Every structure is written in C-alpha cells, then in structure tokens.
N, C-alpha and C positions, 0 to 999 in steps of 0.2 A: 574509486567511488566507494564510500562506506556503505555497508549493508544497512537496510532498514532505515535509511535517512532520506534526504530529499534534494532535489535539484530543480532549477528552472532553466529553460532553454529557448533560444530564438526560433521563430517560425520561418522556414525558407519560403520566400515569396514566389511560388511558382504554380501552386495548385490550390484548389478550393479546400477550405477547412472541413468540408463535409466528407463523411466516410465513403469508401468505395462502394459503388452500387453493385459491383460484381460479387461482393461478399454475401453469403447467405448461410445462416446457421443450420447445422445438421439436425439439431433438435433444441428445444428450450431447456435450459439448465434450471432445475428445481431447487429452490432455496427454502428451508424451513427455519423459523426463528422461535426458539423456546422463550416464552414469556412466563417467568416464574414469579412467585409472590415477592413483591418489593422491587421488581425490575425497573431500571431507569428508563422512562419513556423516550428520552432523547436517542438512546442507542437503538431502540426499536425503530424510531423514525429514520435513523441513518440507514438501517438495513432496508427498509421499505423504499426510501428515496433512491438508494443506489441500485437496488435490484428489482423493485416492484413496480416502478412507474414506466409508462410508455416513453420511448426515446425517439421521437420523430427526427431529432437532429442527426441521427446516425445513418439514415437512408439505407437501412437494411430491412429485409422482408421478415416479418414475424418477430416476436419478442425473444430476446436472448436469455432472459431470466424470468422466472415467475416466483412470487413469494407467498408462503403460507405461514401464518402465525399458529402456534400451538401452545397449549397450556396444560398444566397437570391437574386442573380442576375446572369446574363449570364457570367459575368466576375468579379472577385474580386481581387483587388490589395492587396498583402500581406504587412506586416509591412515594412515601409520605402520604399515601392514600389520595393522591390527586384525582384518580378515577379508578373505576373497576372495569376490567376488560372481560367481556362476556361474548358468547355466540361465536367462538372460534373453535377449530378442531382440537381434539386431545393430542397427547404426545405421540399417538400412533402415526400422526402425519409426518413425523420425523423419519419414519421407516421408508418413505418414498423419496426422501430428499437426496440430491447430489451434494449439496452443501448444507451444513447445519450451523447456524449462528447462535451463540450464547451471549447475550448482553450481560452487563454487570448489575450489581445491586449493592446497597450500602452495608448490609449486615453480613460481612464476609466471614466472620468467625462462626456463624451459625451454619451448620452443614446443610447442604441441599437435600431435598427429599430423595429417597431411594428410587422413586419412579423417574425423576429427572436424570439422575446419574445413570440409571439403566438405559434410558433413551440415548444418552450421549455415547455410552459404551457400544450399544447396538449399532448406532449409526456409523461410528468409526470402524467397528469390526467388519462391517460389510464393504468397506472401502470408500466411503464417502468422505468428503473434506469437512473438517470441523474448525470453526473460527470462534474466537472469543473477543468481545469488546470490553475494554477497561478491566474491571475486576471479575468479569466472566471467566477469567483464567483460573480463579479459585475453583470453579465448578469443574473445569477440565482437569485440574490437578487432583481434585477429590475423586474423579472418575478414573484416575490412573493413566491418563493420556499423556501426561507431561513428564513422567518419571525418566530421568536420565536425558532429558531433551531441553533445548533452549526455549525460553519463554520470557514474556514480559508482563507487567501489570502496572497499574498507576503507582507513581513514585511514592505517594503518601502511604500506600499499603505494602511497600516492598519489604520492610522488616517483618511485618506480620506474616507475609507470604513465605518468607524464608523460614520463619519459625515453624509454621504449619506444614510446609512442604520442602524440607531440606534436600530432597532427592531431585528437585527440579533445578536446572541450570538457569537461574534467573538473571536476566539482563535488564537492569532497571533504568538504563540511560538511553534506550532507543525508543522510537515511536511504535515500531512493531517488529515482530519476529516471524519469519516464514520458515517453517520446518517441513514444507511440502504438503503433507496431508493434515497438518495441524498448524494454525496460524493464530497469533495473539497480538492484540493491540493494546497500547499502554494506557489510553484514556478515552474519554468520550469523543473528543475531537479527533484523536488519533484513529478512531474507527473509520473516519472518512479517508485518512491516509491509507489504511489497510484495504478498505473497500476499493479504492482506485487502483491499488496495487493488484488486487484480484482481477479487476477489469483488464489490466495490462497483461497479467498472466494468461488470462483466458482468451483475450481478443486483440492484444497488441496495443502499442502506444497511441495509434491514431484514434481508435474508438475511445480509449481512456481519456485522451486529451479533449475530445468532444464532450464527454460526460463532465469532465472537470470544468470546462467553460460554462456548461449549462448550470453547474452548481456555483459558479463564481468562486471556485476554491482551487488553490494550487494543486496541480496533479502530482507534484512531488516536492514536499517541504524539506528543506535542509535541516540537518541537526537532529538531535534526539530530545527526550523529555528532560534531560539534565538542565536545559536552558530555562525550564519552568519551575525548578525547585526553588523554594523560598530561601533567600540569602540576603545579607545586608546590601543596601544600595551603595555602589561605589561613589566616592567623592566626586570623581570626574568620569561620567559614563562614556564608554566608547561611542564613536560616531557609527551610524548605521552603515552596513556594507552594501545596502541596496543599490545606490548609484553605481558603485564599482561593478557589482555583479551584472547590472543591466548593460553597462559599457562593454564588459568582457563578452557577454552573450551575443552581442552583435559582431564580434570579431573572432569567433572561434576558429575560422579558417586561416587566420593569421598566425605567425609564429610567436604567440604570446607565451611569456614565461612568468614565473612568480615574481621575478625582479620587475617585469613590466607592470604587473598588478600593483606592486608596492609603489613604484614610481607614480602611477596614475593616482593612487590614494595619498601620495605625498607622505609616506611613512617608510620606515625601514622594513626589510623583509621579516625581521624578527617580530616587530610590532604587528605587521599584517598577519603573521602566523598566529599570534596570540588572539587577535580579533576574530579570525576564522574559528579558532578553537572555542572561544567564548560564545560567539553568536551563532555559529553553524554546527559546531560539534565535529568539525573535520579540518583538514589542512587545505591551503590554497591549491596545492598540486592535485590532491585527490578530487577537490571540487572541479577544477579545470578539466581533468581527465574524464570525470563522470559526465560533465556537460558535453564533451566531445563524443563520447560513446553514445549518449542519448541522441544527439543530432545525427550521428551515423545511422542509428536504428530508424529514425524517422525518414531519412533519405532512402533507405532500403525499402521501407514500407510504401513510400510514394512512387516506387518503380525504378529507381536508379540501380542499374545492374553492373555498372563499371566500378569495380572495387577501388581502383586508383582514384576515380573521381570522388567517390564517397569519402575515402581517406583524406584527400586534399581539402574538400569542402568542410569536413568536420575538424580539421586540424590534427588528425592522427598521423598524417605524413605518408605512410606507405601502406600498401595492401597487407603486407605481413603484420604490421603493427595493428591494423584494423582487425585482422583475424584473431590475433592473440587477445586483444582487449575485449572483443565481442564475446569470445568464448569464455573468458574469465568472468565477465559480468552476467552473461545469460546462459552459459552452458551450451550455446549453439554456434555453429559456424555461420558465416554470412549466407551461404546457400541454404542452410537449414532454416535460418531466420526468415529468409525471403519466402521459402515454401510455406512457412507457418503463417506469416503476417504480410506477405506481399500483396499487391493490389489485385492479383488474379486468383489468389488462393481462397478456397472456401473456408469458413470458420469451422474449426474442429470442436468437438463436444467437450470443451473445458477440461483438458488433461491436466494432471498435477505436474506442471513443468514451469519452473520459474522463468520469467522474462524480466527485462531490466526495469529499474525504477526510473520512469521517464516523465518529465514534467510537461505541463501544458505550455503553449507559447505565451 
C-alpha cells in the first residue's frame, strides 16, 4: 500500500457501525488554527469541521478534540477580502495547543510575519504536532520545520516551493505527507484526507470511518495529486476502475490475484496496471494488499482476537503474513494494535504514532 494515498474497503456485516461505548478519552486534544492575513476560509472550515464539532455519532463520552482559532492581529481579512475575522484570541493561544494547524493562502512568495513564524517554531519546539493545509507548507518551511524532511504542497506551487525552499524534500505527487510531528497536505480538499488520517492516528480506523461517513467523504482516497495536474485529454479515456474496485472489495477473503482483477475487467494485466497507475497512482497488487491490511485492522478493532481468522477473512493467508504486513504498514504488531485500538482499550491522548490509512466502508 503506497504511503499517503488512499483505499476503500468493505464493511464486515457483523457489528454496528457505531463506535465502541467502552472507549473514553483520557483528555481532550487541543487544536489551534492560525488564521493569518489572506488565509483560505475553506481550510479553516476543514479544521473546525474535523476537530471542532460535536460527534454524537461516535458514542464516546466527552469531546475528543477542541478547536481554537488564533490570529496575529485584532482583525484578519480572509482570502480576497471575503470577510474579516475578529474577536478571536491572539497567537498566544497556540502555546496551549497539542496540535497546530496552518492553512494556506494565495500569496506564498510574500513571507509570513515574524510573529506567525515564531508561534509555529515555539509550538513545534515544545513537542506539539504541526500540520499545514495546502500552501500552509510555505509557512512551515519558512519557520525551518521542513529542512531535510519530506513535505508536500499544492502541485501548482511545487516549482515555486522548490525554488524558495530547496532544502525541503518535496513530494509533489502525494495527497499528504506524515513525518510524525509535522504533517503536510497537498491541497484544500487533501486537508480532509490528512485530517481523517490524523483521526486514524489518534483514535483508530473505526472512529475515523464514522467521521468520514458523517462527512460523506471517503476515509481514504486512492492515488496522489498527480491525477489532478492539468494535461491533455486522451483521445480515448480509460474506463473507471470503480466497478472493479467495488467487486474486489467484496471478495478480499478470496484468493484474488492481479490476473483475476484483469480478467474481471476484461483487459490484459499490463493494461490493468496502466489504468491503476493512471487513475489511482498505485499498482493493482499494492492496492489489493492495502485493502487486505485495512480490513485486517478493522477486524482487530472490532474484537477478533484469533489471528488466523483475521488473516483468512482479510485474504492475507497466514498469521505470519498478517504480522509482517501489519508491522510494515502501521509499525505495530497485532497485539499492540489491539491494545491501542481494540474495543476494550481506552483512547490514549493522541500520541505521535502512525496508524494505517484505512477507508470508510
């Protein structure tokens, strides 16, 4: 399964979609959003939608996140002057945050104010998580958080970003990059992808899937932003892979192969490979393996403790293969994953530990 990409997965028909009642947060995770001059309103909305609204669909006691907006001045004009934001705390609010979100703005060649950059540096220096949406990565790079590290930004600004910040390892083809304590999203819509990934990191696939259903947004989209780059329209466009993916997702426990997928699509394996690369940014085998790991994680979260059963139902075959795949994708053994996200485990206070990119059903 490729990093920072996406998948969709079937829902085992055995338990309610609602989150486990036994789960209870140890404390609310505090999120601060820096709203600078010219900030894009949509990305501020994404942060408040993901982390600031009540989540009655989760069936957990108490809010898992709380959001505070903060600005460098008493009044900040949003992008294109659509409105002015007033009456919110100053940048000192970032000093209390567990996670700091920095949305993008259109004038990326204009340096951020020293007070904004200082707030970003202070927040990161004391161990908080820092996230950028879209071209907010320019601010993180200006603050020095991305030197020598992987990051992404909107594809339209990739060349400018490289010129201004050559010390950053830019990955322009992915939807987001997770470097543990610093995460970057490629675009405004990719902020939703990254936000749901943060939910999975913090609270597991089950709660992230519930949030994605509430948003009516795929919990894990396949492919990267390369698929959105402007290019000539092909004379004969490829057919959508959607029906094939839906068919395969209902048969993950069966011994499906790439040849089986190609036969179902009535194309050669080479043609299928080209379509997966073009439409999803990955290979058929990587997609299939990622779907199976995602399903295995969901089964563990729902309480299945027999590894041979999880391996069989997810199509991973053996417990040994399950252990290897799960550790590769999540950094956790099955027992560690169960302790962290199983139905009887309490929710931890959002540690900086990657968990898999898991889609909604």
